[in-house]
C-alpha positions, 0 to 999 in steps of 0.5 A: 908491281907491288900490287901484283905481288900482294895479289898473288900472295893473297890468292895463294894464302889458304888461311883467312883471318877474321878478328883474332883467329883463322877461319875454320876450314871444313874437313874434306873427304878422300880425294877422288880422281878428276880430270885435270883442270884447265890452266888458269890465266894470271889475270884470273888469279889476280882478280880472285885474290883481290875479291878475297882480300876485300871480303876478308877486310869487310868480315874483320870490320863487322867483327869489330863492330859487334865486339863493341856492342857486346861489352856489357856481358863478358861471357856473352862477348866471348861466346859471341866472338867465337860464334861470329868469328866462325860464322864470318870465316865460313861465309868468307870461305863459301864466297871465295869458293863460289868465286873460284867456281865461277872462275873455273866455269869461265875458264872451262868455257874459254878452253872449250872455245879454244879446243873447238877453234884448234880442233882438239877434242876434250878427253872424256872421263874413262870408266873405272876398270871394274871388269879387270878387278872382277877377273882378278878377284875370280882368279884368286878365288879359283886359285884359293879353291884349287889350293884347298882342294889339293890340300884336302886331297893330299892330307885328308884322302885315305885308302884302307885295304883289308885283305884276308890272306890265303891259308897255307899248309906246311908239314914236317916231323919231329922225333920225341924221346919218351922216358919212364917218368918217376922220382928222380926223372925231373929235368931229364933231357936228351941232347939233340932231341925233344923229350917227354915223360911217360911209360915205356915197358914190355908185357908178355902175352899169349892167345889161342883162337879157332878160325874156320877153313875157307877152302871148298872142294865140290863133292856133288849136289842134292835136294834135301827135304821131308814128306809125311806119308798118310795111310787112310786105308783099313790096313797098314802099308810098308813102303820100301826105300827109293819109293817114288813120289810124284808132284802135281808138276810131274817132278819125281822124288824118292824116299831115302828109307823104308817106312811102315805106315799103320792103318789110319796113321802117318809117318815122316821120311826124308826124300831125295832126287835122282836129278838134283837141280835148283828147279827141284827145290819146290814148295809145300805140296801133295805127292802121289805114289805111282807104285801103288794100285790106282785104287789106293793112290787116293788113300795112301799119299804124301805131302810136304809142309816145307819147301825142298832145299837145293844143296851143293855138297862140298868139303872144307880145307885150309888155305894158306891165306887162312893161316896168314889172316889168323896170325894177323888177327891174333896179333891185333887181338893181343894189342886190344887185350893190352889196351883193355887189360892194362888200361888201369895201369896207365892212368894219367896217360891218354895216349897208348901205343902197343905193338908186338915185338916181332923178334919175340913173336912165336905162333903155331897153327893146328893145321897147315895149308890144304888140310881137309878140315872145317876149322883150325886153331892158332896159338900165339905168344909174344912180348908187347911193347907199350909206350904211354904218354900225355898227348898234350905234352907232345902237342906242345913240343910239335907246336914249338917246332912248327913255330920255329919253321914258320917263315918270318913274313908268316904267322901260325894259324893252327896246328892240325891236331887230328892229323898228328901221328905217333910212330914207334921208331925204336925202344930200349926197355932196359933204359926205359926209353922209346923214340917216336916219330911225329909227323905234323901239319900246320896252317900258316898265313901272311903276317905282313905284306912288305915282301909281297908288294910295295904300297908305292905301286898302288899310288894313283890306281883306281879301285878296279886296278888295285883289286885286279893287281892284288888278285893277280898275286894269288895270296889273298882270299878276300880283298876290301877297299875303303876310300875316305871320303867315300866318293873318292875312287882313286888311291892317294898320291902319298904312300902314308895315306894308304893303310893295309890291314891283314885280317 
């Protein structure tokens, strides 16, 4: 029993002493998964332990012998001791490992025979689950890429919408009081009304002008012309009034007055026609005188140098409309004269309103309706109301008024100055003030889109859907979508990644 215990202790002891120190063990690598070793029998363990003990005793004895032979050199002794101790321990460990390997082989063969007899099959080594690891790796890679893509989409994808709102026009009117500017008028104001410095005065003026009557009364028609009577005969000849003249086309004319033509001479005389018409207005030609003896017709004859004129004889008279037009023209002439005559007095003012005071207007005409005259004269005198001011002062007032009526979600583009009108409403020339009504038109556009649509409605929409939606609002003349990055064609899922720019 004592022997068995010692063998057992020896077999489990992992330190083998050689001389005065332990045997150096080689460092082992990381443990690998191995199949479970077959169970060793007690007899095997005892034999192995006994062999290890015997080899340990022999190694110790060799170290002592070598130690005795190397006493001459103490240093060499120390070095040799350590080297031999290490060498002996390593040899002993190798031999012990060899013994254990042989025992394991023996036990493995025995176990194989046992399994063969019992019918049990030894389990084969299972392959490492590499496929499973690969799948797990791929899963995490895909998951990581998906998370990165989601982060990129939510935080880097942006949509910029550039819109050009349609211009809208709003109109209104403003009453402005013009007062006579001068010393002591600075800072003057009129409660409830806008005001500007200018010039307000009345100027007396009169005018007389002749106008034609346009009424016509038909009196008749006639042919007007003149011919030259030529006398190539040796004796003078006298032709009485109404002497006939015959044209080559057979058209008959008569001379108006008696005429005497000396021998070898000529004389001009007016003609007329018994049946005047447009056809009788013939061009220059020669005429025969049918009342003369046939032998004289080639010696005494007539010719014309100009075409005859067909004329309707009318008598002029004055119509009522002639007088009305004359009065209106006289008023306009007065206004023009005010602008021309008094322009030098209004230096510093680029806008002048001159209107005739209807209450002070007095006019007269030298004729009344249906008077049979060719022309008549109209005389007029009145007081002309003159209001002069700087257009820039009124434009500023109008623009301020326009800005005040522009809705909060819109902004003013421009004031259409060419459409400004200045209409005189009333005037007090004793006080030196006049009130003007100024209609105006301005162009406005959207300043923001908050009240038009909500950006949340655009989330997730494609470019086509966004464009169609914005066009359906009928508020923009131009729409431009800018996606970042450019290959994205869908609005971001975050509202703050959508930006709207109003151009």
